[in-house]
Phi, psi and omega in degrees: 000140177251142185257138177227138181244130177234132184249124181222158174279154186247137174212142177213116184202126175057036177093346178277130181242128171243116183304128186220048178215168172293118186253106179266112177239129178263099184280151179297154176306141176102349173259113187271337177201164181262134179248123183298143186308317181242028182057031183204213180292148178277084182249122184227130175277136178307322182299327179288328180291332183253014175083012181260005179213117186283126173283173173293126186237155184220160181124165183260287181273002181219163176231112179224167172295161191304311179294321180290325177295314180301313182297315180297324178292323174296318182295322177296318179297318182288325179294326177302324180296341178255017177073022179247126181252092176291130180226135179265113182280347175203134173229251178292135171232139174276167175308314182295323177296312182297319181298325179295316180300312183300307188293323178297313180292324178299314183294322181301312182289314183294331177298337182263024177062029171276140181293156177307318179296318179295322178303314182297318179298319177292315181299316184284007168293325184230336188243134181281151173299133178309129183103350183239358181291136176297336179294342177295339191271348184072027183237352188241149180224151169254114189251140171228177181242110184272004175280352180252158175302133188272126175293166185296319180239099189295324185271066178230134184305322182301334180293339185259356181266180186298129181089351182274164183301334181245026181301317184296316178301313180305312175299313182298316179298317179300324184275334193235337188300329180297331180298335178256017178085003183262140186226138175296135189271304185255085186286165180269078182238116182299341183269349182278130177265175176095220189292154178296161179300139179230087179296355179263348190258117179233147187235142178275102192296330180305324181260322185287334181294309176295327178297312176307312180302321176285313181306320185290350180267349183273161180274106185295324183307329182298335187239333188276326180274089189231124185298341177277351175264111185298132178085359184293342175291351179263002183275082180286169179295321178293318176303314182294323178301310180298319181297319176299308183298320187269322188261304182294319182257001180273064184234178172307124183296341174300334185262009176249127180286143179285149177300145182293127176289158180299134180216147177269352183286156178229160181204173183277000000 
């Protein structure tokens, strides 16, 4: 792990967060530098963190923040040299987009006479509660290979395993994605809690790591308990605490910034 320390001034007013402490982030090997979100101060509106304010996005068939888009484009070009056509079936998603996914699944389960509590348990095996999806940040992609015959349901783990339609893509991403700053989020690790493994979901660590650090500090109740989100009346404080620990933080440990060690140094 490589350590980078960044000193910034702090300001917080009306939901605008500007990171303002010594931020020690231990980046995975292969990430040589940290790029500020807007080539300036790391300023993020809370509404942007939960998908209710669209950031500046770039890309053709995908939408990502600038640095994430540039790196993804380079990765696609190099994969093409190996006969692999990487395509993002999902990149940036708004709160409302995630809400449509959530509400459709909730209706599907409850229509089968499944209790609302059981419906939520089933949905969060693969889908995030609206406001908590990493796709809100413009840093994450769901990747497939469109040069191969497409299975009926492309986002299935079996497609990326031996004999699957995207076996070659899965092997290539495992060997090469880190070179472009992308890391698999929901790994096949028996000790990891939260969402089921998603060998298609990769995150641009230079941006998603500091965003995650900020995101975990906001009050989720302010955004997740929404009458337009089906079942959100069941999101108790204890449920949201467990959801944060198991699902939001139940990711590849390479994508979680280490706590800042005690230091006698000071900064602005």
